[in-house]
C-alpha positions as CSV (number, residue, x, y, z in Angstrom):
1,M,0.8,-13.2,0.8
2,S,-2.5,-14.2,2.2
3,K,-5.4,-11.8,2.8
4,Q,-4.9,-12.0,6.5
5,D,-1.2,-11.3,6.2
6,I,-2.0,-8.1,4.3
7,I,-4.7,-7.1,6.9
8,D,-2.3,-7.8,9.7
9,T,0.5,-5.7,8.1
10,I,-1.9,-2.8,7.7
11,N,-3.2,-3.1,11.2
12,N,0.3,-3.3,12.7
13,E,2.3,-0.9,10.6
14,F,0.0,1.7,8.9
15,T,0.2,5.0,10.7
16,G,-1.8,7.2,8.4
17,K,-1.7,8.6,4.8
18,A,1.8,9.5,3.7
19,I,1.3,12.9,2.1
20,Q,4.0,15.4,2.7
21,H,5.4,18.0,0.2
22,S,2.7,17.8,-2.4
23,E,-0.8,16.5,-2.8
24,Q,0.6,13.3,-4.1
25,C,1.0,10.3,-1.8
26,E,4.5,9.3,-1.0
27,Y,5.8,5.8,-0.2
28,L,7.7,7.2,2.9
29,T,7.6,10.6,4.4
30,D,10.3,12.4,6.4
31,D,8.4,11.7,9.6
32,G,8.3,7.9,8.9
33,R,4.7,7.4,7.6
34,K,4.3,5.0,4.7
35,C,1.5,4.6,2.2
36,V,-0.2,1.2,2.0
37,I,2.2,0.1,-0.8
38,G,5.1,1.6,1.0
39,L,4.6,-0.7,3.9
40,F,5.9,-3.5,1.7
41,I,9.0,-1.7,0.4
42,P,12.1,-2.8,2.4
43,D,13.5,-0.2,4.7
44,G,16.4,1.7,3.0
45,H,15.3,0.8,-0.5
46,E,15.7,3.8,-2.9
47,A,12.0,3.4,-4.0
48,Q,10.9,4.6,-0.6
49,R,11.6,8.1,-1.6
50,S,9.6,7.8,-4.9
51,T,6.2,9.0,-5.8
52,G,3.8,7.7,-8.4
53,D,1.8,4.6,-9.1
54,V,2.8,1.1,-8.1
55,E,3.2,-0.1,-11.7
56,C,5.7,2.6,-12.4
57,I,7.6,1.8,-9.2
58,L,7.7,-1.9,-10.1
59,G,8.8,-1.0,-13.6
60,T,11.7,1.0,-12.2
61,Y,12.5,-1.5,-9.4
62,P,11.4,-4.9,-10.6
63,E,13.1,-6.6,-7.6
64,L,10.3,-5.1,-5.4
65,S,7.8,-7.5,-6.8
66,D,9.2,-10.1,-4.5
67,Y,8.2,-7.9,-1.5
68,M,4.7,-6.9,-2.6
69,P,1.7,-8.4,-1.0
70,S,0.4,-9.7,-4.3
71,K,1.7,-10.6,-7.8
72,S,-1.5,-9.0,-9.2
73,I,-0.7,-5.5,-10.5
74,R,-4.5,-4.9,-10.7
75,F,-4.8,-5.7,-7.0
76,L,-1.9,-3.5,-6.0
77,D,-3.1,-0.6,-8.2
78,S,-6.6,-0.9,-6.8
79,L,-5.4,-1.0,-3.2
80,Q,-3.2,2.1,-3.9
81,R,-6.2,3.9,-5.4
82,E,-8.4,3.0,-2.4
83,H,-5.6,4.4,-0.1
84,D,-5.4,7.6,-2.2
85,S,-9.1,8.1,-2.0
86,I,-9.4,8.0,1.8
87,P,-10.2,11.5,3.2
88,T,-7.2,12.9,5.1
89,I,-9.5,14.2,7.8
90,L,-9.8,10.6,9.1
91,D,-7.4,9.6,11.8
92,A,-5.0,6.6,11.2
93,E,-7.4,4.2,12.8
94,G,-10.3,5.2,10.5
95,Q,-7.9,4.9,7.5
96,R,-6.8,1.5,8.6
97,E,-10.4,0.4,9.0
98,I,-11.2,1.4,5.4
99,L,-8.1,-0.3,4.0
100,T,-8.6,-3.6,5.9
101,K,-12.2,-3.7,4.9
102,W,-11.3,-3.1,1.3
103,V,-8.7,-6.0,1.4
104,D,-11.2,-8.3,3.1
105,E,-13.9,-7.5,0.5
106,H,-11.8,-7.5,-2.7
107,Y,-8.8,-9.8,-2.2
108,D,-10.5,-12.9,-3.5
109,E,-11.7,-11.3,-6.7
110,F,-8.1,-10.6,-7.7
111,H,-6.7,-13.9,-6.5
112,K,-9.2,-16.5,-7.8
113,G,-7.7,-20.0,-8.1
114,E,-4.6,-19.2,-6.0
115,R,-3.8,-21.3,-2.9
């Protein structure tokens, strides 16, 4: 997936941090919010109800790697950590701005040599 495709997905689909029953981010909450990695998990997939880091999810559900925005686990993990570090007091628009800026600034360092 290209940098712009990831940015477009975040801009079009991200509705705010997905924290619900605990302090831990969830891939999908009962009210339909998805974390930045959860945006790329197909609707209805069992992994949507999971918590934990992206490497653990891909270890449990290796078929999800085909849906992820990158083959780089380091990129996905870093994107997830950026998402998790965003203050929850920011509205969804502010959160999207932080995430898209991060993707714009860091995508190339994880995808050197790819076309």
